[in-house]
C-alpha positions as CSV (number, residue, x, y, z in Angstrom):
1,M,8.7,9.4,-11.4
2,R,5.3,8.8,-13.1
3,L,4.0,7.0,-10.0
4,L,5.1,9.8,-7.7
5,R,3.5,12.4,-9.9
6,G,0.4,10.3,-10.1
7,L,0.2,10.0,-6.3
8,S,0.8,13.7,-5.8
9,G,-1.9,14.4,-8.3
10,I,-4.4,12.4,-6.3
11,V,-3.3,14.2,-3.2
12,A,-3.7,17.6,-4.9
13,A,-7.2,16.6,-6.1
14,G,-7.9,15.6,-2.5
15,T,-7.0,19.0,-1.2
16,V,-9.3,20.6,-3.7
17,A,-12.1,18.2,-2.6
18,L,-11.5,19.1,1.0
19,M,-11.6,22.8,0.2
20,L,-15.0,22.3,-1.6
21,V,-16.4,20.4,1.4
22,V,-15.3,23.0,3.9
23,I,-16.6,25.9,1.7
24,G,-19.9,24.0,1.2
25,T,-20.2,23.3,4.9
26,A,-19.5,27.0,5.8
27,V,-22.2,28.1,3.3
28,V,-24.8,25.6,4.7
29,A,-23.9,26.5,8.3
30,A,-24.3,30.2,7.6
31,R,-27.6,29.8,5.9
32,R,-29.0,27.6,8.7
33,D,-27.5,29.7,11.5
34,F,-25.5,26.7,12.7
35,P,-21.8,26.9,13.8
36,G,-19.6,25.7,11.1
37,P,-16.0,26.1,10.0
38,G,-14.8,29.7,10.4
39,A,-13.2,32.0,7.9
40,E,-9.7,30.9,9.1
41,S,-10.4,27.3,8.2
42,V,-11.8,28.2,4.9
43,T,-8.8,30.4,4.1
44,W,-6.3,27.7,5.0
45,H,-8.1,25.2,2.8
46,V,-8.2,27.6,-0.2
47,I,-4.6,28.6,0.1
48,S,-3.5,25.0,0.5
49,A,-5.5,23.9,-2.5
50,V,-4.0,26.6,-4.7
51,I,-0.5,25.8,-3.6
52,A,-1.0,22.1,-4.1
53,V,-2.5,22.5,-7.6
54,A,0.3,24.9,-8.6
55,A,3.0,22.6,-7.3
56,Q,1.3,19.7,-9.2
57,I,1.2,21.6,-12.4
58,Y,4.9,22.5,-11.9
59,S,5.7,18.9,-11.2
60,D,3.8,17.7,-14.3
61,R,5.7,20.1,-16.6
62,R,9.2,19.4,-15.3
63,R,11.5,16.4,-15.3
64,G,14.0,15.1,-12.8
65,F,14.6,16.7,-9.4
66,A,12.3,19.7,-10.3
67,A,9.4,17.3,-10.8
68,F,10.3,15.4,-7.6
69,S,10.4,18.6,-5.6
70,G,7.0,19.8,-6.9
71,A,5.5,16.5,-5.9
72,V,7.1,16.8,-2.4
73,V,5.6,20.2,-2.0
74,V,2.2,18.8,-2.7
75,F,2.7,16.1,0.0
76,I,4.0,18.7,2.5
77,V,1.2,21.1,2.0
78,A,-1.5,18.4,2.2
79,G,0.2,17.0,5.4
80,L,0.3,20.5,7.0
81,L,-3.3,21.1,6.1
82,L,-4.5,17.8,7.6
83,W,-2.3,18.2,10.7
84,T,-3.3,21.8,11.5
85,Q,-7.0,21.9,10.4
86,W,-8.2,18.3,10.8
87,W,-6.1,16.6,13.5
88,G,-4.9,19.6,15.5
């Protein structure tokens, strides 16, 4: 279970990093009058990062199936974010 929680922690941190990159890109694009990610993309990244971090915290504080399910939520949220906002 430690390995799974460790991997889901890395994925949750990755969603936060993606969120920061998208927000930074949106700010730079707005300042330079250049098309960048829209408000919808920024919103999706913020919501996904919040859910992933909350699920990771839940997983870290529980044991057994509850910890497993929290880690799975992190993987699902990150997968949905990548599928809809980066590959879609």
